[in-house]
N, CA and C atoms of all chains as a GROMACS GRO file, in nm:
protein
  570
    1UNK      N    1   1.515  -1.612   2.627
    1UNK     CA    2   1.593  -1.497   2.581
    1UNK      C    3   1.729  -1.496   2.652
    2UNK      N    4   1.828  -1.451   2.577
    2UNK     CA    5   1.966  -1.450   2.628
    2UNK      C    6   2.017  -1.305   2.631
    3UNK      N    7   2.082  -1.270   2.743
    3UNK     CA    8   2.145  -1.140   2.750
    3UNK      C    9   2.297  -1.158   2.744
    4UNK      N   10   2.359  -1.087   2.652
    4UNK     CA   11   2.505  -1.082   2.646
    4UNK      C   12   2.547  -0.945   2.699
    5UNK      N   13   2.613  -0.946   2.813
    5UNK     CA   14   2.660  -0.820   2.872
    5UNK      C   15   2.811  -0.811   2.851
    6UNK      N   16   2.855  -0.697   2.801
    6UNK     CA   17   2.998  -0.671   2.782
    6UNK      C   18   3.033  -0.560   2.880
    7UNK      N   19   3.118  -0.593   2.976
    7UNK     CA   20   3.146  -0.505   3.089
    7UNK      C   21   3.292  -0.461   3.085
    8UNK      N   22   3.316  -0.330   3.093
    8UNK     CA   23   3.452  -0.275   3.084
    8UNK      C   24   3.500  -0.234   3.224
    9UNK      N   25   3.592  -0.311   3.283
    9UNK     CA   26   3.638  -0.279   3.419
    9UNK      C   27   3.714  -0.147   3.425
   10UNK      N   28   3.691  -0.073   3.532
   10UNK     CA   29   3.772   0.045   3.559
   10UNK      C   30   3.917   0.000   3.562
   11UNK      N   31   4.001   0.062   3.481
   11UNK     CA   32   4.140   0.017   3.465
   11UNK      C   33   4.233   0.137   3.475
   12UNK      N   34   4.327   0.127   3.566
   12UNK     CA   35   4.426   0.235   3.588
   12UNK      C   36   4.494   0.272   3.457
   13UNK      N   37   4.492   0.399   3.424
   13UNK     CA   38   4.565   0.447   3.307
   13UNK      C   39   4.494   0.429   3.175
   14UNK      N   40   4.379   0.364   3.176
   14UNK     CA   41   4.306   0.341   3.051
   14UNK      C   42   4.198   0.447   3.032
   15UNK      N   43   4.163   0.471   2.907
   15UNK     CA   44   4.056   0.565   2.877
   15UNK      C   45   3.941   0.493   2.808
   16UNK      N   46   3.827   0.558   2.803
   16UNK     CA   47   3.710   0.501   2.737
   16UNK      C   48   3.632   0.617   2.675
   17UNK      N   49   3.615   0.614   2.544
   17UNK     CA   50   3.544   0.720   2.472
   17UNK      C   51   3.394   0.685   2.466
   18UNK      N   52   3.321   0.735   2.566
   18UNK     CA   53   3.178   0.702   2.576
   18UNK      C   54   3.098   0.750   2.455
   19UNK      N   55   3.135   0.867   2.402
   19UNK     CA   56   3.060   0.921   2.288
   19UNK      C   57   3.078   0.831   2.165
   20UNK      N   58   3.201   0.795   2.136
   20UNK     CA   59   3.226   0.708   2.021
   20UNK      C   60   3.158   0.573   2.042
   21UNK      N   61   3.165   0.524   2.164
   21UNK     CA   62   3.105   0.394   2.195
   21UNK      C   63   2.956   0.393   2.164
   22UNK      N   64   2.884   0.496   2.211
   22UNK     CA   65   2.738   0.499   2.194
   22UNK      C   66   2.697   0.538   2.052
   23UNK      N   67   2.775   0.624   1.988
   23UNK     CA   68   2.732   0.674   1.857
   23UNK      C   69   2.785   0.592   1.740
   24UNK      N   70   2.895   0.520   1.760
   24UNK     CA   71   2.955   0.446   1.648
   24UNK      C   72   2.972   0.296   1.676
   25UNK      N   73   3.035   0.262   1.786
   25UNK     CA   74   3.070   0.120   1.805
   25UNK      C   75   2.948   0.031   1.828
   26UNK      N   76   2.864   0.068   1.924
   26UNK     CA   77   2.749  -0.018   1.953
   26UNK      C   78   2.654  -0.025   1.833
   27UNK      N   79   2.627   0.086   1.764
   27UNK     CA   80   2.545   0.075   1.641
   27UNK      C   81   2.607  -0.020   1.537
   28UNK      N   82   2.741  -0.022   1.528
   28UNK     CA   83   2.809  -0.113   1.435
   28UNK      C   84   2.779  -0.258   1.473
   29UNK      N   85   2.786  -0.288   1.604
   29UNK     CA   86   2.758  -0.424   1.652
   29UNK      C   87   2.611  -0.459   1.630
   30UNK      N   88   2.523  -0.366   1.658
   30UNK     CA   89   2.379  -0.389   1.642
   30UNK      C   90   2.347  -0.423   1.496
   31UNK      N   91   2.410  -0.350   1.406
   31UNK     CA   92   2.388  -0.374   1.263
   31UNK      C   93   2.447  -0.509   1.220
   32UNK      N   94   2.569  -0.536   1.266
   32UNK     CA   95   2.638  -0.661   1.227
   32UNK      C   96   2.561  -0.783   1.272
   33UNK      N   97   2.496  -0.772   1.387
   33UNK     CA   98   2.429  -0.888   1.447
   33UNK      C   99   2.278  -0.888   1.423
   34UNK      N  100   2.229  -0.791   1.343
   34UNK     CA  101   2.088  -0.789   1.306
   34UNK      C  102   1.994  -0.767   1.423
   35UNK      N  103   2.036  -0.686   1.520
   35UNK     CA  104   1.954  -0.660   1.639
   35UNK      C  105   1.873  -0.532   1.623
   36UNK      N  106   1.776  -0.514   1.712
   36UNK     CA  107   1.696  -0.391   1.707
   36UNK      C  108   1.758  -0.279   1.789
   37UNK      N  109   1.846  -0.315   1.881
   37UNK     CA  110   1.908  -0.213   1.964
   37UNK      C  111   1.988  -0.278   2.074
   38UNK      N  112   2.033  -0.195   2.168
   38UNK     CA  113   2.113  -0.245   2.281
   38UNK      C  114   2.101  -0.143   2.392
   39UNK      N  115   2.127  -0.188   2.515
   39UNK     CA  116   2.124  -0.098   2.631
   39UNK      C  117   2.268  -0.063   2.668
   40UNK      N  118   2.297   0.066   2.666
   40UNK     CA  119   2.433   0.114   2.694
   40UNK      C  120   2.438   0.180   2.831
   41UNK      N  121   2.540   0.143   2.909
   41UNK     CA  122   2.559   0.200   3.043
   41UNK      C  123   2.688   0.280   3.050
   42UNK      N  124   2.679   0.396   3.114
   42UNK     CA  125   2.799   0.474   3.147
   42UNK      C  126   2.815   0.467   3.298
   43UNK      N  127   2.924   0.406   3.344
   43UNK     CA  128   2.941   0.381   3.487
   43UNK      C  129   2.943   0.507   3.571
   44UNK      N  130   2.876   0.502   3.685
   44UNK     CA  131   2.875   0.612   3.781
   44UNK      C  132   2.948   0.568   3.909
   45UNK      N  133   2.911   0.454   3.963
   45UNK     CA  134   2.978   0.394   4.078
   45UNK      C  135   2.991   0.245   4.055
   46UNK      N  136   3.102   0.188   4.098
   46UNK     CA  137   3.118   0.044   4.085
   46UNK      C  138   3.239   0.007   4.002
   47UNK      N  139   3.256  -0.122   3.976
   47UNK     CA  140   3.380  -0.171   3.913
   47UNK      C  141   3.387  -0.148   3.762
   48UNK      N  142   3.278  -0.104   3.698
   48UNK     CA  143   3.278  -0.093   3.551
   48UNK      C  144   3.262   0.051   3.505
   49UNK      N  145   3.341   0.090   3.407
   49UNK     CA  146   3.336   0.226   3.352
   49UNK      C  147   3.229   0.236   3.244
   50UNK      N  148   3.194   0.122   3.184
   50UNK     CA  149   3.092   0.120   3.079
   50UNK      C  150   3.047  -0.024   3.060
   51UNK      N  151   2.931  -0.038   2.996
   51UNK     CA  152   2.879  -0.172   2.966
   51UNK      C  153   2.777  -0.161   2.854
   52UNK      N  154   2.753  -0.274   2.789
   52UNK     CA  155   2.643  -0.281   2.694
   52UNK      C  156   2.575  -0.416   2.712
   53UNK      N  157   2.444  -0.417   2.691
   53UNK     CA  158   2.365  -0.540   2.705
   53UNK      C  159   2.290  -0.564   2.574
   54UNK      N  160   2.321  -0.677   2.511
   54UNK     CA  161   2.253  -0.719   2.389
   54UNK      C  162   2.156  -0.833   2.423
   55UNK      N  163   2.044  -0.839   2.354
   55UNK     CA  164   1.947  -0.946   2.377
   55UNK      C  165   1.931  -1.030   2.251
   56UNK      N  166   1.937  -1.162   2.270
   56UNK     CA  167   1.918  -1.257   2.159
   56UNK      C  168   1.804  -1.352   2.194
   57UNK      N  169   1.741  -1.409   2.091
   57UNK     CA  170   1.629  -1.499   2.113
   57UNK      C  171   1.672  -1.629   2.180
   58UNK      N  172   1.796  -1.672   2.156
   58UNK     CA  173   1.843  -1.800   2.208
   58UNK      C  174   1.995  -1.804   2.202
   59UNK      N  175   2.054  -1.905   2.265
   59UNK     CA  176   2.199  -1.924   2.256
   59UNK      C  177   2.239  -1.949   2.110
   60UNK      N  178   2.154  -2.023   2.038
   60UNK     CA  179   2.182  -2.053   1.898
   60UNK      C  180   2.185  -1.924   1.816
   61UNK      N  181   2.086  -1.837   1.841
   61UNK     CA  182   2.079  -1.709   1.768
   61UNK      C  183   2.202  -1.624   1.800
   62UNK      N  184   2.244  -1.627   1.926
   62UNK     CA  185   2.363  -1.549   1.964
   62UNK      C  186   2.487  -1.605   1.894
   63UNK      N  187   2.499  -1.736   1.894
   63UNK     CA  188   2.613  -1.798   1.828
   63UNK      C  189   2.617  -1.765   1.680
   64UNK      N  190   2.500  -1.769   1.616
   64UNK     CA  191   2.493  -1.739   1.473
   64UNK      C  192   2.533  -1.594   1.447
   65UNK      N  193   2.484  -1.503   1.534
   65UNK     CA  194   2.515  -1.361   1.517
   65UNK      C  195   2.665  -1.336   1.533
   66UNK      N  196   2.722  -1.391   1.641
   66UNK     CA  197   2.864  -1.366   1.667
   66UNK      C  198   2.954  -1.434   1.564
   67UNK      N  199   2.899  -1.535   1.497
   67UNK     CA  200   2.976  -1.603   1.393
   67UNK      C  201   2.964  -1.537   1.257
   68UNK      N  202   2.883  -1.432   1.248
   68UNK     CA  203   2.864  -1.364   1.120
   68UNK      C  204   2.990  -1.286   1.080
   69UNK      N  205   3.008  -1.264   0.950
   69UNK     CA  206   3.130  -1.196   0.902
   69UNK      C  207   3.150  -1.058   0.964
   70UNK      N  208   3.041  -0.986   0.996
   70UNK     CA  209   3.053  -0.850   1.049
   70UNK      C  210   3.122  -0.842   1.184
   71UNK      N  211   3.130  -0.953   1.254
   71UNK     CA  212   3.191  -0.951   1.388
   71UNK      C  213   3.338  -0.908   1.383
   72UNK      N  214   3.407  -0.947   1.278
   72UNK     CA  215   3.549  -0.909   1.265
   72UNK      C  216   3.565  -0.757   1.263
   73UNK      N  217   3.473  -0.690   1.193
   73UNK     CA  218   3.478  -0.544   1.186
   73UNK      C  219   3.448  -0.482   1.323
   74UNK      N  220   3.353  -0.543   1.395
   74UNK     CA  221   3.319  -0.495   1.529
   74UNK      C  222   3.441  -0.505   1.620
   75UNK      N  223   3.506  -0.619   1.618
   75UNK     CA  224   3.624  -0.639   1.704
   75UNK      C  225   3.738  -0.545   1.666
   76UNK      N  226   3.757  -0.524   1.536
   76UNK     CA  227   3.866  -0.436   1.488
   76UNK      C  228   3.842  -0.291   1.528
   77UNK      N  229   3.716  -0.257   1.563
   77UNK     CA  230   3.683  -0.119   1.599
   77UNK      C  231   3.713  -0.087   1.746
   78UNK      N  232   3.734  -0.189   1.828
   78UNK     CA  233   3.752  -0.168   1.973
   78UNK      C  234   3.865  -0.069   2.005
   79UNK      N  235   3.983  -0.079   1.942
   79UNK     CA  236   4.091   0.015   1.975
   79UNK      C  237   4.056   0.160   1.948
   80UNK      N  238   3.948   0.185   1.875
   80UNK     CA  239   3.907   0.323   1.848
   80UNK      C  240   3.843   0.391   1.968
   81UNK      N  241   3.805   0.314   2.073
   81UNK     CA  242   3.744   0.379   2.190
   81UNK      C  243   3.806   0.339   2.323
   82UNK      N  244   3.879   0.228   2.328
   82UNK     CA  245   3.938   0.192   2.457
   82UNK      C  246   4.050   0.090   2.441
   83UNK      N  247   4.134   0.082   2.545
   83UNK     CA  248   4.234  -0.025   2.555
   83UNK      C  249   4.192  -0.126   2.662
   84UNK      N  250   4.075  -0.105   2.722
   84UNK     CA  251   4.030  -0.194   2.830
   84UNK      C  252   3.985  -0.329   2.773
   85UNK      N  253   4.027  -0.435   2.837
   85UNK     CA  254   3.984  -0.570   2.800
   85UNK      C  255   3.849  -0.596   2.868
   86UNK      N  256   3.742  -0.615   2.791
   86UNK     CA  257   3.612  -0.631   2.855
   86UNK      C  258   3.590  -0.770   2.914
   87UNK      N  259   3.495  -0.778   3.007
   87UNK     CA  260   3.448  -0.902   3.066
   87UNK      C  261   3.317  -0.937   2.996
   88UNK      N  262   3.303  -1.062   2.952
   88UNK     CA  263   3.182  -1.105   2.883
   88UNK      C  264   3.096  -1.190   2.976
   89UNK      N  265   2.968  -1.161   2.982
   89UNK     CA  266   2.875  -1.238   3.065
   89UNK      C  267   2.755  -1.277   2.979
   90UNK      N  268   2.727  -1.405   2.971
   90UNK     CA  269   2.608  -1.453   2.901
   90UNK      C  270   2.510  -1.505   3.006
   91UNK      N  271   2.385  -1.463   2.995
   91UNK     CA  272   2.285  -1.502   3.093
   91UNK      C  273   2.152  -1.531   3.027
   92UNK      N  274   2.077  -1.618   3.093
   92UNK     CA  275   1.938  -1.642   3.054
   92UNK      C  276   1.853  -1.536   3.123
   93UNK      N  277   1.764  -1.472   3.049
   93UNK     CA  278   1.678  -1.370   3.108
   93UNK      C  279   1.559  -1.441   3.174
   94UNK      N  280   1.552  -1.429   3.306
   94UNK     CA  281   1.453  -1.504   3.384
   94UNK      C  282   1.320  -1.429   3.386
   95UNK      N  283   1.325  -1.300   3.404
   95UNK     CA  284   1.202  -1.220   3.413
   95UNK      C  285   1.236  -1.075   3.391
   96UNK      N  286   1.812   0.835   3.324
   96UNK     CA  287   1.774   0.711   3.391
   96UNK      C  288   1.898   0.642   3.446
   97UNK      N  289   1.880   0.577   3.559
   97UNK     CA  290   1.991   0.511   3.629
   97UNK      C  291   1.964   0.361   3.637
   98UNK      N  292   2.067   0.282   3.604
   98UNK     CA  293   2.056   0.138   3.621
   98UNK      C  294   2.141   0.096   3.742
   99UNK      N  295   2.078   0.025   3.835
   99UNK     CA  296   2.150  -0.036   3.946
   99UNK      C  297   2.156  -0.185   3.917
  100UNK      N  298   2.278  -0.235   3.891
  100UNK     CA  299   2.297  -0.377   3.865
  100UNK      C  300   2.358  -0.442   3.989
  101UNK      N  301   2.300  -0.551   4.033
  101UNK     CA  302   2.353  -0.627   4.145
  101UNK      C  303   2.400  -0.760   4.086
  102UNK      N  304   2.531  -0.783   4.094
  102UNK     CA  305   2.595  -0.895   4.025
  102UNK      C  306   2.653  -0.991   4.127
  103UNK      N  307   2.621  -1.120   4.115
  103UNK     CA  308   2.667  -1.221   4.210
  103UNK      C  309   2.780  -1.302   4.148
  104UNK      N  310   2.904  -1.283   4.192
  104UNK     CA  311   3.017  -1.355   4.133
  104UNK      C  312   3.009  -1.505   4.160
  105UNK      N  313   3.047  -1.583   4.060
  105UNK     CA  314   3.063  -1.727   4.080
  105UNK      C  315   3.163  -1.744   4.194
  106UNK      N  316   3.123  -1.818   4.296
  106UNK     CA  317   3.204  -1.830   4.418
  106UNK      C  318   3.214  -1.977   4.457
  107UNK      N  319   3.337  -2.022   4.470
  107UNK     CA  320   3.364  -2.161   4.508
  107UNK      C  321   3.290  -2.198   4.637
  108UNK      N  322   3.214  -2.306   4.631
  108UNK     CA  323   3.148  -2.355   4.751
  108UNK      C  324   3.018  -2.286   4.788
  109UNK      N  325   2.981  -2.181   4.714
  109UNK     CA  326   2.859  -2.107   4.746
  109UNK      C  327   2.744  -2.156   4.659
  110UNK      N  328   2.623  -2.140   4.708
  110UNK     CA  329   2.504  -2.177   4.631
  110UNK      C  330   2.420  -2.052   4.604
  111UNK      N  331   2.328  -2.065   4.510
  111UNK     CA  332   2.239  -1.955   4.477
  111UNK      C  333   2.105  -2.016   4.436
  112UNK      N  334   2.001  -1.981   4.510
  112UNK     CA  335   1.867  -2.035   4.483
  112UNK      C  336   1.796  -1.944   4.382
  113UNK      N  337   1.809  -1.977   4.253
  113UNK     CA  338   1.753  -1.892   4.148
  113UNK      C  339   1.600  -1.881   4.157
  114UNK      N  340   1.534  -1.990   4.195
  114UNK     CA  341   1.388  -1.986   4.204
  114UNK      C  342   1.341  -1.889   4.312
  115UNK      N  343   1.401  -1.901   4.431
  115UNK     CA  344   1.365  -1.810   4.541
  115UNK      C  345   1.397  -1.665   4.502
  116UNK      N  346   1.509  -1.648   4.438
  116UNK     CA  347   1.552  -1.513   4.398
  116UNK      C  348   1.448  -1.446   4.308
  117UNK      N  349   1.405  -1.520   4.205
  117UNK     CA  350   1.311  -1.463   4.107
  117UNK      C  351   1.169  -1.454   4.160
  118UNK      N  352   1.129  -1.549   4.244
  118UNK     CA  353   0.989  -1.554   4.286
  118UNK      C  354   0.964  -1.478   4.416
  119UNK      N  355   1.068  -1.461   4.500
  119UNK     CA  356   1.046  -1.397   4.630
  119UNK      C  357   1.135  -1.274   4.654
  120UNK      N  358   1.265  -1.290   4.636
  120UNK     CA  359   1.354  -1.181   4.676
  120UNK      C  360   1.340  -1.057   4.587
  121UNK      N  361   1.352  -1.075   4.457
  121UNK     CA  362   1.345  -0.957   4.369
  121UNK      C  363   1.207  -0.889   4.379
  122UNK      N  364   1.097  -0.966   4.382
  122UNK     CA  365   0.968  -0.900   4.402
  122UNK      C  366   0.960  -0.820   4.533
  123UNK      N  367   1.027  -0.869   4.637
  123UNK     CA  368   1.031  -0.796   4.765
  123UNK      C  369   1.101  -0.662   4.746
  124UNK      N  370   1.213  -0.663   4.673
  124UNK     CA  371   1.287  -0.539   4.648
  124UNK      C  372   1.206  -0.443   4.560
  125UNK      N  373   1.144  -0.499   4.457
  125UNK     CA  374   1.063  -0.417   4.365
  125UNK      C  375   0.952  -0.346   4.442
  126UNK      N  376   0.889  -0.419   4.535
  126UNK     CA  377   0.780  -0.361   4.614
  126UNK      C  378   0.835  -0.255   4.711
  127UNK      N  379   0.946  -0.289   4.777
  127UNK     CA  380   1.003  -0.198   4.876
  127UNK      C  381   1.044  -0.065   4.814
  128UNK      N  382   1.090  -0.071   4.689
  128UNK     CA  383   1.143   0.048   4.625
  128UNK      C  384   1.042   0.114   4.529
  129UNK      N  385   0.920   0.059   4.524
  129UNK     CA  386   0.816   0.122   4.443
  129UNK      C  387   0.843   0.118   4.294
  130UNK      N  388   0.905   0.009   4.248
  130UNK     CA  389   0.939  -0.004   4.105
  130UNK      C  390   0.832  -0.084   4.031
  131UNK      N  391   0.838  -0.078   3.899
  131UNK     CA  392   0.742  -0.154   3.819
  131UNK      C  393   0.791  -0.296   3.790
  132UNK      N  394   0.920  -0.318   3.803
  132UNK     CA  395   0.974  -0.450   3.776
  132UNK      C  396   1.125  -0.444   3.778
  133UNK      N  397   1.187  -0.553   3.735
  133UNK     CA  398   1.333  -0.562   3.730
  133UNK      C  399   1.369  -0.671   3.631
  134UNK      N  400   1.491  -0.664   3.580
  134UNK     CA  401   1.541  -0.765   3.486
  134UNK      C  402   1.632  -0.862   3.562
  135UNK      N  403   1.595  -0.989   3.559
  135UNK     CA  404   1.670  -1.091   3.633
  135UNK      C  405   1.748  -1.179   3.536
  136UNK      N  406   1.876  -1.201   3.568
  136UNK     CA  407   1.963  -1.285   3.485
  136UNK      C  408   2.006  -1.409   3.560
  137UNK      N  409   2.003  -1.522   3.492
  137UNK     CA  410   2.061  -1.646   3.544
  137UNK      C  411   2.185  -1.674   3.460
  138UNK      N  412   2.302  -1.671   3.521
  138UNK     CA  413   2.426  -1.684   3.447
  138UNK      C  414   2.439  -1.814   3.370
  139UNK      N  415   2.491  -1.804   3.249
  139UNK     CA  416   2.517  -1.922   3.165
  139UNK      C  417   2.668  -1.937   3.146
  140UNK      N  418   2.733  -1.828   3.106
  140UNK     CA  419   2.879  -1.825   3.092
  140UNK      C  420   2.928  -1.691   3.145
  141UNK      N  421   3.042  -1.693   3.211
  141UNK     CA  422   3.099  -1.567   3.258
  141UNK      C  423   3.118  -1.566   3.408
  142UNK      N  424   3.160  -1.451   3.461
  142UNK     CA  425   3.199  -1.445   3.603
  142UNK      C  426   3.083  -1.439   3.702
  143UNK      N  427   2.959  -1.422   3.653
  143UNK     CA  428   2.847  -1.403   3.746
  143UNK      C  429   2.745  -1.517   3.736
  144UNK      N  430   2.701  -1.565   3.850
  144UNK     CA  431   2.603  -1.675   3.857
  144UNK      C  432   2.461  -1.620   3.844
  145UNK      N  433   2.442  -1.494   3.880
  145UNK     CA  434   2.310  -1.431   3.872
  145UNK      C  435   2.329  -1.280   3.879
  146UNK      N  436   2.224  -1.210   3.836
  146UNK     CA  437   2.227  -1.064   3.842
  146UNK      C  438   2.084  -1.011   3.836
  147UNK      N  439   2.069  -0.887   3.882
  147UNK     CA  440   1.941  -0.818   3.864
  147UNK      C  441   1.972  -0.674   3.828
  148UNK      N  442   1.885  -0.617   3.745
  148UNK     CA  443   1.903  -0.479   3.701
  148UNK      C  444   1.776  -0.401   3.734
  149UNK      N  445   1.790  -0.299   3.818
  149UNK     CA  446   1.679  -0.212   3.855
  149UNK      C  447   1.697  -0.078   3.783
  150UNK      N  448   1.588  -0.016   3.745
  150UNK     CA  449   1.595   0.114   3.678
  150UNK      C  450   1.526   0.221   3.764
  151UNK      N  451   1.596   0.334   3.781
  151UNK     CA  452   1.542   0.447   3.856
  151UNK      C  453   1.544   0.571   3.767
  152UNK      N  454   1.456   0.666   3.800
  152UNK     CA  455   1.448   0.788   3.719
  152UNK      C  456   1.572   0.875   3.732
  153UNK      N  457   1.639   0.868   3.847
  153UNK     CA  458   1.754   0.956   3.872
  153UNK      C  459   1.832   0.900   3.990
  154UNK      N  460   1.952   0.955   4.013
  154UNK     CA  461   2.031   0.915   4.130
  154UNK      C  462   1.955   0.950   4.258
  155UNK      N  463   1.883   1.063   4.255
  155UNK     CA  464   1.808   1.106   4.373
  155UNK      C  465   1.696   1.005   4.403
  156UNK      N  466   1.628   0.960   4.296
  156UNK     CA  467   1.520   0.864   4.315
  156UNK      C  468   1.575   0.732   4.368
  157UNK      N  469   1.693   0.693   4.318
  157UNK     CA  470   1.754   0.569   4.367
  157UNK      C  471   1.790   0.584   4.515
  158UNK      N  472   1.849   0.696   4.550
  158UNK     CA  473   1.887   0.718   4.689
  158UNK      C  474   1.766   0.717   4.782
  159UNK      N  475   1.658   0.778   4.736
  159UNK     CA  476   1.536   0.782   4.817
  159UNK      C  477   1.480   0.641   4.836
  160UNK      N  478   1.482   0.562   4.726
  160UNK     CA  479   1.429   0.426   4.733
  160UNK      C  480   1.512   0.341   4.829
  161UNK      N  481   1.644   0.346   4.813
  161UNK     CA  482   1.731   0.262   4.897
  161UNK      C  483   1.729   0.307   5.042
  162UNK      N  484   1.692   0.433   5.064
  162UNK     CA  485   1.683   0.484   5.201
  162UNK      C  486   1.550   0.456   5.268
  163UNK      N  487   1.458   0.394   5.193
  163UNK     CA  488   1.325   0.365   5.248
  163UNK      C  489   1.333   0.252   5.352
  164UNK      N  490   1.237   0.250   5.445
  164UNK     CA  491   1.240   0.150   5.553
  164UNK      C  492   1.242   0.006   5.502
  165UNK      N  493   1.178  -0.022   5.388
  165UNK     CA  494   1.170  -0.158   5.338
  165UNK      C  495   1.305  -0.219   5.299
  166UNK      N  496   1.406  -0.136   5.281
  166UNK     CA  497   1.537  -0.187   5.239
  166UNK      C  498   1.596  -0.283   5.343
  167UNK      N  499   1.571  -0.256   5.470
  167UNK     CA  500   1.624  -0.344   5.575
  167UNK      C  501   1.570  -0.486   5.558
  168UNK      N  502   1.441  -0.497   5.524
  168UNK     CA  503   1.381  -0.628   5.504
  168UNK      C  504   1.441  -0.697   5.381
  169UNK      N  505   1.467  -0.620   5.277
  169UNK     CA  506   1.529  -0.675   5.155
  169UNK      C  507   1.666  -0.732   5.190
  170UNK      N  508   1.745  -0.656   5.264
  170UNK     CA  509   1.881  -0.701   5.298
  170UNK      C  510   1.876  -0.824   5.389
  171UNK      N  511   1.782  -0.825   5.482
  171UNK     CA  512   1.771  -0.937   5.576
  171UNK      C  513   1.730  -1.066   5.505
  172UNK      N  514   1.675  -1.053   5.385
  172UNK     CA  515   1.628  -1.170   5.309
  172UNK      C  516   1.742  -1.239   5.231
  173UNK      N  517   1.854  -1.172   5.214
  173UNK     CA  518   1.962  -1.226   5.130
  173UNK      C  519   2.009  -1.366   5.173
  174UNK      N  520   2.029  -1.391   5.303
  174UNK     CA  521   2.075  -1.526   5.343
  174UNK      C  522   1.978  -1.637   5.305
  175UNK      N  523   1.856  -1.601   5.269
  175UNK     CA  524   1.758  -1.704   5.228
  175UNK      C  525   1.787  -1.762   5.090
  176UNK      N  526   1.874  -1.699   5.012
  176UNK     CA  527   1.902  -1.754   4.878
  176UNK      C  528   2.050  -1.768   4.845
  177UNK      N  529   2.137  -1.698   4.918
  177UNK     CA  530   2.280  -1.714   4.886
  177UNK      C  531   2.369  -1.664   4.998
  178UNK      N  532   2.494  -1.709   4.993
  178UNK     CA  533   2.598  -1.656   5.082
  178UNK      C  534   2.696  -1.569   5.002
  179UNK      N  535   2.668  -1.553   4.873
  179UNK     CA  536   2.759  -1.476   4.787
  179UNK      C  537   2.747  -1.326   4.815
  180UNK      N  538   2.860  -1.261   4.823
  180UNK     CA  539   2.863  -1.115   4.842
  180UNK      C  540   2.850  -1.050   4.704
  181UNK      N  541   2.741  -0.976   4.679
  181UNK     CA  542   2.725  -0.921   4.544
  181UNK      C  543   2.812  -0.799   4.518
  182UNK      N  544   2.831  -0.774   4.390
  182UNK     CA  545   2.899  -0.654   4.340
  182UNK      C  546   2.791  -0.557   4.294
  183UNK      N  547   2.801  -0.431   4.336
  183UNK     CA  548   2.701  -0.331   4.299
  183UNK      C  549   2.759  -0.238   4.191
  184UNK      N  550   2.682  -0.216   4.087
  184UNK     CA  551   2.724  -0.124   3.981
  184UNK      C  552   2.610  -0.025   3.954
  185UNK      N  553   2.640   0.103   3.962
  185UNK     CA  554   2.543   0.206   3.928
  185UNK      C  555   2.588   0.273   3.799
  186UNK      N  556   2.496   0.285   3.705
  186UNK     CA  557   2.530   0.342   3.575
  186UNK      C  558   2.420   0.435   3.525
  187UNK      N  559   2.463   0.529   3.444
  187UNK     CA  560   2.369   0.614   3.370
  187UNK      C  561   2.332   0.539   3.243
  188UNK      N  562   2.203   0.529   3.214
  188UNK     CA  563   2.160   0.462   3.091
  188UNK      C  564   2.172   0.560   2.975
  189UNK      N  565   2.261   0.528   2.882
  189UNK     CA  566   2.294   0.620   2.773
  189UNK      C  567   2.195   0.605   2.659
  190UNK      N  568   2.161   0.483   2.627
  190UNK     CA  569   2.070   0.456   2.515
  190UNK      C  570   2.015   0.316   2.530
   0.00000   0.00000   0.00000
């Protein structure tokens, strides 16, 4: 199993609409990529103001999902909740 | 619910023993803090070589766990698998 974490660094002068992110943006991504859900984080302490963790069966499945036509719509929606450039982390889920 | 993510940045010249981490260190932390388990990541792409995500019922529960005597043993075990200084992120789990 593969975890794709999208991490939004705390950024001077930038805003992040947590409500829109959880109620609209992440559901859009979940639908576009055919997932059952995602884990959403609202930062309390640390370098990130928000994050989301998606789980895929394999690197191939992740590649296929991100290559789907719906991804363009997901990316075009980002300016609706933040100007922060996210950090992407792909990991193998060990346990 | 609170997620405590411990993220190990890719660091020039540093090593990380993923086997020891998953089989010994994280179980030690899980036991010390009275948790049911944790999610362990082995980095594939991105800024982190490894990560772990612990879940607590509340900030108070997290504080109580980290303040328990067993935490000293957990911290003393870190040099057994890496010299990397981890990044700590505490987040509220939104969904």
